[in-house]
N, C-alpha and C positions, 0 to 999 in steps of 0.2 A: 411398780404399779400393781395393785391387787387385781384379781380376776373380776371384781365387781366395780372397780373404779373406772371412770370415764376419761378419755384423753383430754388434756388441757385445751382450752380454747383461747383465742386471742380476741379481746374486746376493744373496740376503738370507739371513742365518743368525740363527735365534732358537731358543734352547733345544734344541739337538741336531737341528734340522730345517733343511735347506737346500733352498731353492726357486730355480729359475732361470726367469726370464721373458724371452722374446724380445720385441723391440719389435713391437707390434701384437697381442700375445696378449691375449685377453679373459679375465676371471676366470671360474672355473667356476660352475655353477649354485649358488645359495645365497648368493652374495656380494651385498650390497645394491645395487650399481650395476647388476648384471644383472637383478635382480628389479624394480628401478624401471623399467628400459627395457622389460621384458616387460609390466609393468602399464600403462605409457603406451601401448605398442603395442596392447595389448588394448582399451584405452579408445578409441583412434583407430579401430581396426577396427570396434568396436561402433557408434561414432558414424557412420562412413561407411556401414555396413550399414543403420542406421536411415534415413539420408538416401536411400539407394538404394531402400529399401522404401516410401518416401513419394513419391507421384506428384509430378512436377515439370513445369511448363510449359516450362522452359528446357532444351532438349536439350543445349546446350553445358555447362551446369552438371552435368547428369547424366553426360555422357561424362567430364568431368574427375573427378568423384567415383568413377566406375567405374574409371578408370585409376589413381587414387590408392589405391583399395581393392585392386585386383589387385597393385600394387607392394608395398603393405603386407602382403598375404598372403604374398608371397615373402620379404620381410624377416623376418616372423614364422617362416616355415618354416626359413629359414637360422639364425635365432637358436636355435630349438628342435631343430635337426637333424632336421627332418621332410622326408621325400621330396617333392619337387615333381614333379607329373605331367609326363611327357615332352611337350615342346612348349609348356608353360604359361609358360615364361619369355619366349617370343616374343609370341604373342597368345593370351591366356587365353580358353578357351571356357567356356560355362556349366557344362559337365560337369567341366572341370578345376577351376573355382572350387568346385563342390560337393565334389569329392574333397579338395581342399586344406582346405576348411572342416571336413570330417569328420576329417581327419588332425590338424589343429590342435586340434580339440575333444578328441581322444583324448590329445593331448600337454599339455592344460591351458589352452588359450585357445579358449573357445567364443564365437565372434563373433556367434552367433545369439541370444545372451541379452540 
């Protein structure tokens, strides 16, 4: 492919409706694949949140869970087009985490339940 050529697109025609999807496009909300991903992500976030709320003697496990939780919050925000607080993509503070949890709850994923 030359530097000026565009990636190939897939075109599908069904009963007077034509849609074009570029490689890497994700289906809009309401499609089963996206809803499944959202549900799995919500379950993962809720499980990680429960583990973080339960005291642990192993600091390494706690830190790994916290890192996984923060990364999953960002993935969920990206999936739902929720604004991530400035600076939270680097090292997330407790304030960033609370803001993101509130925004995700408003968008339909309440990790605190």
